[in-house]
C-alpha positions in Angstrom: 113.6 104.3 -38.6 110.8 107.0 -38.9 111.4 108.2 -42.7 111.6 104.3 -43.2 108.1 103.9 -40.7 106.6 107.1 -42.8 107.6 105.7 -46.3 105.8 102.1 -45.3 102.5 104.3 -44.2 102.9 105.9 -47.7 102.9 102.7 -49.8 100.4 100.7 -47.5 98.2 103.6 -47.5 98.4 104.0 -51.5 98.1 100.5 -52.3 95.3 99.5 -50.0 93.9 102.3 -49.1 93.9 101.0 -45.3 93.9 104.3 -43.0 97.5 104.3 -41.7 97.4 107.8 -40.9 98.9 107.5 -37.4 95.6 107.6 -34.9 94.7 105.2 -32.4 92.7 103.7 -34.1 94.9 102.5 -36.9 96.8 100.5 -34.4 94.0 97.9 -35.1 95.2 97.3 -38.6 98.7 96.5 -37.4 97.2 94.2 -34.5 95.4 92.0 -37.4 98.6 92.0 -39.5 100.4 90.5 -36.4 98.2 87.8 -36.5 98.5 87.4 -39.5 102.3 86.8 -38.5 101.6 83.9 -36.2 99.7 82.4 -38.7 102.4 82.8 -41.2 104.7 81.1 -38.5 102.2 78.3 -38.2 101.8 77.1 -41.6 105.3 77.6 -43.2 107.8 77.6 -40.3 106.1 74.9 -38.4 105.0 76.6 -34.8 101.9 76.0 -33.2 99.9 78.5 -31.4 99.8 77.6 -27.6 98.0 78.8 -24.4 100.9 81.1 -22.5 101.4 80.3 -19.0 100.7 82.2 -16.0 104.2 83.7 -16.1 104.4 83.6 -19.7 101.2 85.5 -19.7 102.5 88.3 -17.2 105.3 88.8 -19.5 104.1 89.1 -23.0 100.6 91.0 -22.0 99.0 87.9 -23.8 97.0 85.1 -23.2 98.3 83.2 -26.7 101.3 82.6 -28.6 103.2 80.7 -31.1 105.8 78.0 -29.9 108.9 77.9 -32.6 110.0 74.4 -33.6 112.8 74.7 -31.4 110.3 75.0 -28.2 111.1 79.1 -27.8 107.8 80.8 -27.7 107.2 84.1 -28.8 104.2 86.9 -29.2 103.2 87.4 -32.6 100.3 89.5 -31.5 102.9 92.2 -29.9 101.8 94.2 -28.0 101.4 97.9 -29.6 102.0 100.5 -26.9 102.4 103.9 -26.7 102.6 107.1 -24.3 99.9 109.6 -24.4 99.4 112.9 -22.3 96.6 112.7 -20.1 95.4 115.9 -19.6 98.6 116.9 -17.1 102.2 115.2 -16.7 101.1 112.3 -16.3 101.3 109.5 -18.8 99.9 105.5 -19.5 100.6 103.1 -21.0 98.1 101.1 -23.6 97.8 98.1 -25.6 95.1 97.8 -28.4 93.0 94.4 -28.5 90.7 93.3 -31.0 87.5 94.5 -29.2 84.5 95.3 -31.0 83.7 98.5 -30.4 86.0 101.7 -31.5 86.9 102.6 -27.5 88.2 99.4 -26.8 91.5 100.3 -25.6 93.0 97.4 -23.1 94.3 99.3 -20.3 97.7 98.2 -19.3 98.2 98.3 -15.4 100.6 96.7 -12.7 97.3 93.8 -12.1 97.2 93.0 -15.7 94.4 94.8 -17.9 90.7 95.0 -18.3 89.7 93.5 -21.5 85.9 93.8 -23.3 85.1 90.3 -22.9 83.5 90.5 -19.7 81.1 93.0 -20.7 80.0 90.6 -23.8 79.6 87.8 -21.7 77.3 90.2 -19.4 75.0 91.2 -22.6 75.1 87.8 -23.7 73.5 86.8 -20.8 76.4 83.9 -19.6 76.1 84.3 -15.7 78.3 82.5 -13.5 82.4 82.6 -12.9 82.0 78.4 -14.0 79.8 79.1 -17.4 82.1 82.9 -18.1 85.2 80.2 -17.7 83.7 78.2 -20.2 83.2 80.8 -22.7 86.7 82.2 -22.6 88.2 78.8 -22.8 85.5 78.0 -26.5 87.3 81.6 -27.3 90.3 80.4 -27.3 90.2 77.1 -28.9 88.0 79.3 -31.7 90.9 82.2 -31.9 93.5 79.4 -32.2 91.7 77.5 -34.8 91.2 80.6 -36.9 92.5 83.5 -35.2 91.4 86.1 -38.5 88.0 84.6 -38.3 88.0 85.2 -34.7 88.9 88.5 -34.7 86.5 89.4 -37.3 83.8 88.3 -34.9 85.1 90.5 -32.2 85.0 93.9 -34.3 81.8 93.2 -36.3 79.6 91.2 -34.3 77.1 93.1 -32.1 78.4 92.5 -28.4 75.4 90.6 -27.1 76.1 88.0 -29.9 79.5 87.7 -30.0 79.8 84.8 -26.8 77.3 82.4 -28.8 78.5 82.7 -32.4 82.6 82.2 -30.6 80.7 79.1 -28.7 79.5 77.8 -31.8 82.6 78.5 -33.9 84.4 76.4 -30.9 82.3 74.0 -30.9 82.4 72.8 -34.5 86.3 73.2 -34.3 86.5 70.7 -31.8 84.1 68.4 -33.2 86.2 68.9 -36.4 89.7 68.3 -35.1 88.2 64.7 -33.5 86.4 63.8 -37.0 89.9 64.6 -38.6 93.3 64.3 -36.7 95.2 61.0 -36.5 94.8 57.7 -38.1 91.0 56.3 -38.3 91.3 53.9 -35.8 92.4 56.1 -33.2 89.8 58.7 -34.2 86.8 56.5 -34.3 86.5 56.1 -30.5 87.2 59.6 -29.8 84.9 60.6 -32.1 82.1 58.7 -30.9 82.8 59.3 -27.2 82.0 62.5 -28.7 79.4 62.7 -30.7 77.4 60.4 -27.5 78.4 63.2 -24.9 76.5 65.8 -27.2 73.6 64.0 -28.3 73.3 63.4 -24.3 74.2 67.2 -23.3 71.5 68.0 -25.6 69.0 65.9 -23.6 70.0 67.7 -19.6 72.4 71.0 -20.7 75.0 69.0 -18.6 78.5 68.3 -20.2 82.0 67.4 -19.1 83.4 69.5 -21.7 83.6 73.3 -21.3 83.4 74.0 -24.8 80.6 72.2 -25.2 78.6 73.1 -21.7 79.3 76.9 -23.5 77.6 75.4 -26.5 74.8 73.6 -24.9 74.7 77.2 -23.1 74.4 78.9 -26.6 71.9 76.6 -27.9 69.4 76.6 -25.0 69.7 80.7 -24.4 69.1 81.5 -28.4 66.9 78.1 -29.0 68.9 76.6 -31.6 66.5 74.3 -33.1 68.5 70.9 -32.4 67.8 68.8 -35.3 70.9 70.9 -37.0 73.4 69.4 -34.2 72.2 66.3 -35.1 72.2 66.1 -38.5 75.6 67.8 -38.7 76.6 64.7 -36.3 75.4 62.1 -38.3 77.0 63.3 -41.7 80.3 63.8 -39.6 80.5 60.1 -38.5 79.8 58.8 -42.1 82.7 61.6 -43.5 84.9 59.6 -41.4 84.5 56.8 -43.7 84.1 59.2 -47.1 85.2 58.0 -50.1 84.4 60.4 -52.6 81.0 62.3 -54.1 80.2 59.7 -57.6 77.5 62.4 -58.8 76.2 66.0 -58.5 73.3 64.4 -56.8 75.6 62.8 -54.2 77.1 66.5 -53.5 73.8 68.0 -52.9 73.2 65.8 -50.5 76.2 66.2 -49.0 75.5 70.0 -48.6 72.2 69.1 -47.6 73.4 66.7 -44.7 76.7 68.2 -43.4 77.5 71.6 -45.2 74.2 73.6 -44.2 73.4 72.3 -40.7 76.9 73.6 -39.8 76.4 76.9 -41.2 72.9 77.3 -39.9 74.9 76.7 -36.8 76.3 79.6 -37.0 73.4 81.7 -39.4 70.5 80.6 -36.9 72.0 82.3 -33.5 71.0 85.8 -35.0 67.1 84.6 -35.3 66.6 83.7 -31.4 64.5 80.1 -32.0 65.9 79.8 -35.7 65.3 81.8 -39.0 61.8 81.3 -41.2 62.1 78.8 -44.3 63.2 81.8 -46.8 66.1 82.1 -44.4 66.5 78.5 -43.9 66.4 78.5 -48.6 69.2 81.4 -48.7 71.2 79.6 -46.5 71.2 76.8 -48.2 72.5 78.6 -51.5 74.8 80.0 -49.6 76.4 76.5 -48.3 76.2 75.2 -51.6 78.6 77.8 -52.8 80.8 77.9 -49.8 81.2 74.0 -50.1 82.4 74.4 -54.1 84.5 77.1 -53.2 86.2 75.2 -50.5 86.3 71.9 -52.7 88.4 74.1 -55.2 90.5 76.5 -53.4 91.6 73.5 -51.2 92.0 71.0 -53.9 95.6 70.3 -53.5 95.4 70.1 -49.8 92.6 68.1 -49.7 94.3 65.7 -52.6 97.4 65.3 -50.3 95.3 64.1 -47.1 94.3 61.3 -50.1 90.5 63.4 -50.1 88.6 64.4 -53.2 85.7 66.2 -53.0 84.5 67.0 -57.0 82.2 64.7 -58.3 83.1 62.0 -60.2 80.7 62.7 -62.8 82.2 66.1 -63.4 85.2 64.7 -64.1 84.4 62.4 -66.6 82.6 64.9 -68.1 85.7 67.1 -69.0 88.4 63.6 -69.3 90.3 64.9 -65.9 91.6 61.9 -64.1 91.9 62.0 -60.4 95.6 61.2 -61.1 95.5 64.0 -63.5 94.8 66.0 -60.5 97.2 64.5 -58.1 100.2 65.4 -60.3 99.1 68.9 -61.1 98.5 69.1 -64.2 98.0 72.1 -66.2 96.1 70.9 -69.0 92.9 72.2 -71.0 91.2 70.0 -69.7 91.5 70.5 -66.4 91.0 74.5 -66.6 87.2 73.7 -67.9 86.8 71.6 -65.1 88.1 74.0 -62.9 86.1 77.0 -65.0 83.2 74.7 -65.0 82.7 74.8 -61.4 83.4 78.0 -60.9 80.4 78.9 -62.3 78.3 76.6 -60.4 80.1 78.2 -57.5 79.5 81.6 -58.7 75.5 81.2 -59.3 74.8 79.9 -55.7 77.3 82.4 -54.1 74.6 85.0 -56.7 71.9 83.5 -55.7 72.9 83.8 -51.8 73.1 87.9 -51.8 69.4 87.8 -51.2 70.6 86.2 -47.2 71.0 89.8 -46.8 67.3 90.5 -47.1 66.9 88.3 -44.3 70.0 89.3 -41.9 69.3 90.8 -38.3 70.9 94.0 -37.6 73.1 92.6 -35.2 74.5 90.6 -37.7 74.7 92.6 -41.0 78.2 93.6 -40.9 79.3 90.1 -40.7 77.1 88.9 -42.9 78.3 91.5 -45.5 81.8 90.8 -44.9 81.3 86.4 -45.5 79.6 86.9 -48.5 81.9 89.6 -50.1 84.7 87.9 -49.4 83.5 84.7 -50.7 83.1 86.3 -54.2 86.3 87.4 -53.7 88.4 84.6 -53.0 86.3 82.8 -55.9 87.8 85.4 -58.4 91.2 84.4 -57.0 90.4 80.8 -58.1 88.9 81.9 -61.2 92.5 83.7 -62.0 94.1 80.8 -60.9 92.7 78.4 -63.3 94.0 74.8 -63.5 97.0 75.8 -60.9 94.9 75.1 -58.1 96.0 71.6 -58.6 99.2 72.8 -57.0 98.7 75.4 -54.8 95.8 76.6 -52.5 94.1 79.9 -53.2 93.2 81.9 -50.0 91.6 85.5 -49.6 95.2 87.6 -49.4 95.3 90.1 -47.1 94.7 93.2 -48.3 90.5 93.0 -49.7 89.9 90.9 -46.1 91.0 94.1 -44.0 89.3 96.6 -46.7 86.8 95.0 -45.8 86.9 94.8 -42.2 87.8 98.4 -42.0 84.7 99.7 -44.0 82.5 97.8 -42.3 84.0 99.0 -39.0 83.4 102.3 -40.2 79.1 101.6 -40.9 79.1 100.5 -37.9 80.6 103.7 -36.0 78.5 105.9 -38.7 75.4 103.7 -37.0 76.6 104.1 -33.2 77.2 107.7 -33.9 
């Protein structure tokens, strides 16, 4: 087994240049790979992310895991344990967590483990046990929805900003779920009740939902402009009855009314009170690029759900029908449509690289990672060509891990 492990380390290190050097720090990679295993089970094996109960938390040493279709629960995040000599005959178990500082090793004791999350809540100005519980729940909501992205925020964003980003991401996830899940006649009343609660909360600062309470506190502390929230809610309401974009102008309005406000709920948190006009303009380019990229990468998934976001005038330009896309046709016309959309996407992402010049130092590692990964995913879409009508196109795993580790090294060098 040890020789097998050594061979694995040699192959992976050569192929992806990941520092699997048997150091404590290298275990972070294993932890991230474990989260990927869990997400594969969810997407391909019918599992679902669940919160563990008290007994399961004590047994697995983690707050979340997956439940398989047969009812069994499993911990794909798997405790990574080892023994270290601590200056004498004694030893101590440790478990590695997805924390933001190099020294964030979660010590496992008979009473459980002590995480760095509390320190981040203090740094972010989150006071009071009840409010901290709200933020912790928001973190679980975000982690269940996009675990890899949650890990990136925890690893790359300055501690004082992490809880606020997590609260905003959780709010977006909760809003998106309420707007998307279930038949329309069931969604509408849930959605309208949520939208009313959000609007009322922005005025009063109070809410019944704990995720919303955390977000409202973040809005107040970071002085996030309310108009982004209102615009986002209004556009999401209209999205419930979405029938498609007829023209490029329709798509541009979609970016202005939905994609940009959603992005600004994250981006504007780095600048207390919101960024300036130049910053917003650069964010707008990024929002357009991300939205076009999403339309291509998730084309087959969207079509399966009865939605097509590519403008109809673009399909007409190349003589492509919706039926051809739904059938997964690998024709020259479909390839030209994809290539045309990729060129527009590339231009928007290129324009958005100037966003780094307007990014706060505490947000720079995450911003660089997001920009680079978007370019990487677009390259994969370009390579896929017309096959995007038959399969979704993700990031893969090697590139995200290499970007993540590079940014972690930059953070460590800056802190030394």
